[in-house]
N, C-alpha and C positions, 0 to 999 in steps of 0.2 A: 278885468280885476279876475284873480287866479284864482281857481277851486284847491278848500284846504283838502289835506291828504286829512283821511282816515287814521287814524294811532294800530288796525289792526292792519293796511294795509300797508302802511310798514316799517311793519315791524314783519311781514310776511320780504317783503322787499330787501331788509336788511340778512334773513337767512336765506334766500338766498340767494345775493352773493356772497354769504361765508362761505355754503355749500359749495359756488364755482371756483371762490380762494383755495377751499378744502385740495377740491380736486386737480383742479390747475397745477398747483403750488404756485408757494410765495418766490417772488424773485429773490437769491439769496446774491452772498456776497460774486464780485468777480475777484480770483486769483489768478494772477501772470508766473510764469515761469520764466526764471533766467539762461539763457543758454550765451555760452561764450563762444563766439566764433576769432580765429587765426587768418587774415586776410592781409599779404603781402602785394603791393602794389606795386609793377614793373615795369620796367618799356620796352620790348620781346619784337623778332623782327617779324609781323603776321604773314604769312601767306594764301595769295586768294585760291580756292580751288576754280574750276576748268579754268582757267591764263595764266594762273602763276603765277603774279606780280605778285612782286614783296612791296613790304612796304615799316616803315615802325609807326607802334601801336601802344598805346599802356591798355595794360590787364591788369587781372587781380585773380591772380593767388594765377594767371598764366592765362587766364579764361575771358575772353571776350568773345560777346558781354560781360560784365563779370556773374558768379553767382546770384542767381533765385531767391531773398530773406523770406 
């Protein structure tokens, strides 16, 4: 059987919880930004470093691997 807590103890616990929420701040709504990105997928000739071997590869805006977002 659980022991019933006194109203004073519950009031103190509630006051502590409110104080902690005031110190840490309540979570706010997330916001997002929109970024316009233009990329072109194109096949280009790639030359490997060291060996000079050439091959055709798909790139994004001329980069392989493509840019990091």
